[in-house]
Residue, then its C-alpha position, 0 to 999 in steps of 0.5 A: m500500499s502506498g502510504g499517504k494517498r487516498c482514492p479520489d474517486c472512492g477515498s479509500c486509503e487501499i492503494v496498490e502498485d499494478s503492473h500492467y503490461s510491464q508498467d507500474q500504475l498505482v490502483c485503488a484496490d476497492c474500486g478500480y481507479i487509476l491514480s498514476e498510469g505506467t509510461l511506455t515509449t511507442t517509436q525508436t524516435e521517441e525512445s531516442f529523446l527519452q520522451a515518454v507516453t502515457f499507457t492509454e496514448g501509447t495502446r490508445q485504449n478508453e481509460s474508462i475501459s481499462r478501470t472498468k477492466l481493473r474493477g473486473i480483475v480486483r474483483v475475481r480476485n477477492l471471489c478467489r480470497v472469499l474462498r480460500l484458493p491457491d494464488s496460482f488459481a486467482d492468476t489463472a480466473v484472472s487471465y480467464y476474465e482478462r480474454a473474456f473482457y473483449l467478448p460480446l457477453c461482457h459488452a452491453v449487459r446487465h451488473e448482474k450478468k458481468e458478475a456472473v462472468m467473473g465468478c464463472c471465470v473462478y467456477i472453471t479454474c477449480r473444476q480444471h484444478r479439480w477443486p470441488l466447488t458447485f454452481g449453488t456456492i458461487s451464485s450465492i457468493i455473487y448473489s446471483s441466480y442459478e439459472l443465469v451462472s449456469s447459462v454463462f458458463l456454457e457461453l464462456v465456454q464455448a467463447l473461450r473454447l476451454d476443457v472443463p473436466s467434470l467433477s466426480l460425485q464425491d468431490l461434489a458431495r464433500s463440498h456441498c456436506q461442508s456447506f449444511k449449517l447443521f454439521r458445524d457449530c450451530a448454536s441456534a439448532p434444536k435439540d438432537y439436530a446438529e451432528d458431526l459432518d464425518k458422520v453424515l458425509e461417510r454415509t452419504l457417500q455409501l447412499l451415493e454409492l447404492a443410487s448410483e448402482t441402482w441408476l439413480v444418478t444417471g442422466r440426473h442433476p448431481i445437487p438434487v440426488i446429493t441433498a436428498a442422501v444428506y437429509l437420509s443420512w442424516q436422518s437415519l443417524r437419530p431416526a426417532q429424534r429426526l422423523s418428524c423434521s420434514l426436508p424444506r426445515f432441515c434445508k432451512l435449518s441447515e441455510a442450503e437451497l431446496p432444488s425441487p427435484t429434490t424431494i422426487r429424488l428423496k422418493e426413488l432412494k426411500d423405494c430403493s431402500l425399501k426393495l433392499a431391506s426386504q431381503l434382509p433376513w432379520l426385517k422380513m417379519l416387520t412391516i416396513n414402510n417408506k418412513t420407517v425404512v430410515h431406522h434400517l438405513g445402517d444396515i442396508l448400506k452394510h449390506q449393499g454388495y450382498l442385496l445387490r447380487k441378490a437383485l441381481e440373482a432375482v433378475e436371472m431368476s426373473s427371466m427364467k421362470t418369465g420363460e416357463g410362463e410366470s407372470p412377472e408380477q408374481l416375481q420379487p418385487c426386488a427384480s425391478f431395478l431398472p433405470p427410472c426412464v425405462a421402469k416409469p418412462r413418461k407418456r409422449r402425445y402421438a398424433t392421431a392418423f386421422p383426426d376427422g375421423d376412422q379412415e379405411v385404407d384398403g390400397d385401392q385408393e387413387i392417388s392425384d398427381s399433387e400428392i405424387e409430387q409432394y414424394l418427390r425429392t430429388p432434380a432427377e426424380m422431378a426430371c424422370y417424373q416430367q420425361a414420362q408424363a410427356r411420353l404419355h402425352t405423346 
């Protein structure tokens, strides 16, 4: 910091030296105002006479654009500081922002979208370094919507032609669990609601492994699946005290977002656990439903390898019994571990062939010339058709 100097724009004392194009400049770290520009020479004649020119004159850049760019650079570095990222991450994120600054998506747009561009530069850097970070975390830091951040991310990746590797589900779950307030020192949480992060994370990872083996993760957005798994794992650690806590209340107490598909993913996880629980010998005499299955989640996850093998054997037996004439309804329900798109396909609307009423087609109906022309596609076919018509009229 340069002592004794204040920013004439905002009055801040945080004046730093910034090396821009190898030229030292005094810049306000809070607002990006340039107090003094570096000097450089542009021609050999000027260098021989030691005639110095300012940066904006030498590069013919608009000073306002330079100030806006510096504000963005400071903002990107501040985001990296908030996330406690290494300095190398901040340098990479700044380089992406400098490249994105001259793209159309950064000009003549709302301030919220500019903030989203800065956040996406940080997010892309974290993804490339395998640092677990979610869209939800970025959107909450920059006070932007999830949809805007995701759309800007796609635009930025395509415009800069970047390679962004996908995060593993386990790393994403670890990062997402740390954002739940109930898994930290939470004095405001009700009695028996606060929980140790390591215990919840261990059971969540086991539940996500089971969800992956039973097709509940394939083709789905990961955050709703992880949120449902975290809630179910948290409940199963103390089910007697926590069964009365609903999913919306849990997310509210944890200060976490509740994506709309989370309730559907939660129901799918419970249905899967219920099918596996029916195969445990010591649970066959009990009546278990979607609510009480939480009590036995620990046993299900402990023996999930055995239960999944039993499910596979049930599928093989079902194919044999179906071939012998036994109906699928008589088979075990555990044999129905299919992808959700196959087990419960969505109903599609089909166009009616004859909307005006039934019409019998026997193949003897006359076809007009205009109808024949609708089936002709290439110029060669059209030429052959015209030649045939000419021969008929001669």
